[in-house]
C-alpha positions in Angstrom: 0.0 0.0 0.0 1.5 3.4 -1.0 1.6 6.4 1.2 -1.1 8.2 -0.7 -3.4 5.3 -0.3 -3.1 5.0 3.4 -3.7 8.8 3.8 -7.1 8.6 2.2 -9.8 10.2 4.2 -12.3 7.7 5.5 -16.1 7.9 5.7 -16.8 9.8 9.0 -19.6 7.8 10.7 -21.4 8.5 13.8 -22.7 5.0 14.7 -20.5 2.3 16.3 -19.3 -0.8 14.3 -19.9 -4.0 16.1 -17.8 -7.2 15.7 -19.6 -10.4 16.8 -17.0 -12.8 18.1 -17.4 -16.5 17.1 -16.5 -17.5 20.7 -19.2 -15.3 22.1 -19.5 -11.6 23.0 -19.3 -8.3 21.0 -16.6 -5.7 20.4 -18.3 -2.3 20.1 -16.0 0.1 18.3 -17.5 3.5 19.2 -16.5 6.7 17.3 -15.8 10.0 19.2 -14.1 13.2 18.3 -10.9 14.1 20.1 -11.0 16.8 22.7 -14.8 17.2 22.3 -17.7 16.2 24.6 -19.9 14.1 22.5 -23.7 14.6 22.6 -25.5 12.2 24.8 -27.6 10.9 22.0 -24.4 9.4 20.3 -23.1 7.7 23.4 -23.1 3.9 23.7 -24.7 3.1 27.0 -24.7 -0.6 27.8 -21.3 -2.3 28.1 -19.5 -4.7 30.5 -15.9 -3.8 30.0 -13.8 -0.9 28.5 -10.8 -1.2 26.2 -8.8 2.1 25.8 -6.2 2.7 23.2 -3.8 4.0 26.0 -1.0 2.4 27.8 -1.0 2.2 31.6 1.3 5.3 31.6 -1.2 7.1 29.4 -4.1 6.4 31.9 -1.9 7.7 34.7 -1.2 10.9 32.6 -4.9 11.3 31.9 -5.7 11.2 35.6 -3.0 13.7 36.3 -4.4 16.0 33.6 -7.9 15.8 35.2 -6.4 16.9 38.6 -4.6 19.8 36.8 -7.9 20.8 35.1 -9.8 20.8 38.4 -7.2 23.1 39.9 -6.8 25.4 36.9 -9.6 25.0 34.2 -8.2 25.2 30.7 -4.6 24.9 31.7 -4.0 21.8 29.5 -5.5 23.3 26.4 -3.4 26.5 26.9 -0.4 24.5 27.2 -0.9 22.8 23.9 -1.9 26.0 22.1 1.3 27.6 23.4 3.5 24.7 22.1 2.0 24.9 18.6 2.1 21.8 16.4 -0.7 20.0 14.7 -2.6 19.6 17.9 -2.6 23.4 18.3 -4.2 23.7 14.9 -6.9 21.2 16.0 -7.6 23.0 19.3 -7.8 26.5 17.6 -10.3 25.1 15.0 -12.4 23.5 17.7 -12.4 26.8 19.6 -14.0 28.5 16.6 -16.9 26.2 16.6 -20.1 26.2 18.7 -19.6 22.8 20.4 -18.5 21.5 23.8 -14.7 21.7 23.6 -11.8 21.7 23.3 -10.9 19.8 26.4 -7.8 18.0 27.6 -7.7 15.2 28.7 -9.7 13.7 25.9 -13.2 14.0 27.6 -14.9 10.8 26.3 -12.1 8.3 27.2 -11.9 10.1 30.6 -15.6 10.0 31.2 -15.8 6.3 30.3 -12.9 5.5 32.6 -14.6 7.4 35.5 -17.8 5.4 34.8 -16.0 2.1 34.8 -14.3 2.9 38.1 -17.5 4.3 39.7 -19.8 1.5 38.8 -18.6 -1.5 40.7 -15.2 -1.5 39.0 -16.1 -2.6 35.5 -13.0 -4.1 33.8 -10.6 -1.7 32.0 -8.1 -2.9 29.5 -5.2 -0.8 28.1 -4.5 -1.9 24.5 -1.2 0.0 23.9 1.6 -2.2 25.2 4.1 -0.9 27.7 7.4 0.3 26.4 9.0 -2.6 28.2 7.4 -4.9 25.7 10.2 -5.8 23.2 8.1 -6.0 20.2 6.5 -2.7 20.9 9.8 -1.1 21.7 11.0 -2.3 18.3 8.0 -0.7 16.7 8.7 2.6 18.5 12.2 2.4 17.3 11.2 2.0 13.6 8.8 5.0 14.1 11.6 7.1 15.3 13.9 6.1 12.4 11.3 6.9 9.9 10.5 10.3 11.4 14.0 11.5 10.9 14.1 10.4 7.2 14.5 13.3 4.9 11.1 12.4 3.1 9.3 13.0 6.3 11.3 16.1 7.2 10.2 17.5 3.8 6.5 16.7 4.5 6.5 19.3 7.4 6.8 22.0 4.8 3.3 23.6 4.2 1.9 21.7 7.1 -0.8 24.4 7.7 -1.9 24.5 4.1 -2.0 20.7 3.9 -4.0 20.6 7.1 -6.6 23.0 5.7 -6.8 21.2 2.3 -7.5 17.9 4.1 -10.2 19.5 6.3 -12.0 20.6 3.2 -11.8 17.1 1.8 -12.9 15.6 5.0 -16.0 17.9 5.2 -17.3 15.9 2.1 -16.9 12.6 4.0 -19.0 13.4 6.9 -22.0 11.0 7.1 -25.3 12.9 7.6 -27.2 12.2 10.8 -30.2 13.5 12.6 -28.3 13.3 15.8 -25.6 16.0 14.8 -25.8 19.6 13.6 -23.6 21.4 11.2 -21.1 22.5 13.9 -20.4 19.0 15.0 -20.2 18.0 11.3 -17.5 20.6 10.8 -15.7 19.4 14.0 -15.5 15.9 12.5 -13.8 17.3 9.4 -11.3 19.2 11.5 -10.6 16.1 13.7 -10.1 13.9 10.6 -7.6 16.4 9.1 -5.7 16.3 12.4 -5.7 12.5 12.4 -4.4 12.3 8.9 -1.5 14.7 9.7 -0.6 12.7 12.8 -0.5 9.5 10.8 1.7 11.0 8.0 5.0 10.1 9.6 4.0 6.4 9.7 4.6 4.1 6.8 2.0 1.6 5.6 3.9 -1.2 7.2 4.2 0.6 10.5 0.4 1.3 10.5 -0.4 -2.3 9.6 1.9 -3.7 12.3 0.3 -1.4 14.9 -3.3 -2.1 13.9 -2.7 -5.8 14.0 -1.3 -5.6 17.4 -4.1 -3.5 18.6 -6.6 -5.9 17.1 -5.0 -8.9 18.7 -5.1 -7.3 22.1 -8.7 -6.1 21.8 -9.6 -9.6 21.1 -7.6 -10.8 24.0 -9.5 -8.2 26.2 -12.8 -9.7 25.1 -11.6 -13.1 25.8 -10.6 -12.2 29.3 -13.9 -10.4 29.8 -15.8 -13.5 28.8 -13.7 -15.8 31.1 -13.9 -13.5 34.2 -17.5 -12.4 34.1 -18.3 -11.6 37.6 -21.8 -13.0 37.5 -23.0 -16.5 36.5 -25.0 -15.5 33.4 -24.2 -16.6 29.9 -21.0 -14.8 28.8 -22.1 -14.9 25.1 -23.8 -11.5 25.4 -20.9 -9.7 27.1 -20.0 -6.3 25.5 -16.5 -4.8 25.3 -16.6 -1.1 24.4 -13.6 0.4 22.5 -13.8 4.2 22.1 -11.8 5.4 19.1 -11.3 8.7 17.1 -14.0 8.8 14.4 -11.4 8.8 11.5 -9.8 5.5 12.9 -13.2 3.8 13.2 -13.3 1.7 9.9 -9.6 1.1 10.0 -9.4 -0.6 13.4 -12.7 -2.4 12.8 -11.3 -4.0 9.6 -8.1 -5.0 11.5 -10.2 -6.7 14.1 -12.3 -8.6 11.3 -9.1 -9.8 9.7 -7.2 -10.6 12.9 -6.6 -14.3 13.5 -4.5 -13.9 16.7 -5.5 -13.4 20.3 -3.0 -11.7 22.6 -3.6 -12.6 26.2 -4.3 -9.4 28.1 -5.7 -8.8 31.6 -7.7 -6.0 33.1 -6.1 -3.2 35.0 
């Protein structure tokens, strides 16, 4: 797959994609927009376990950011705006829209994590491996090598123009829904443009390797959820919720569908 192919803008959908596991249970891939509080009508309500595309360290950072936000509202957003970068472009665009955002830490994963912890301790799984994981360390090393290649250094030229161009293209990929208004639709385009820019430094092989690993660990999380169900009811109806950024929805769903491996993973 060429670079241009894997940078294509996906269909920006609002409804979750559901994988029915042959062994029992469902994996619900739920799309949300980064740094934005989603309308209640779009939220997925009934689930038994939560799988976050975070590492354990990421979860710890999220909790620290929440504490900082309570002490000084808006401090995390201001810090990112001051540092610039693609995330700064995203936050500035979100600020210009009449929506509930921007917010850091990412409000939907943070909300779901709090809900899991406050409702009898629903299982939470971290899908990103720890940096001590040798295979994941190798993946990060390859990412770092790729980032310093001249071809990627050249891609940073005209980043703002490229970001704006992709935002316009993404606006044509937003799926219409009675549950959203034009402002949230515009936010979807902005977030997709940011996502594409963030993925630009990764080769097709690196993306494939990452997605396959995530898929195997997500399936492993469902397996653990089935096996450790707290009650004695049939585990075939167990639901694992996986919140992902909207632009990543179809990509990670396809990886789960194709995945033949299950990586053992236990709840936090």
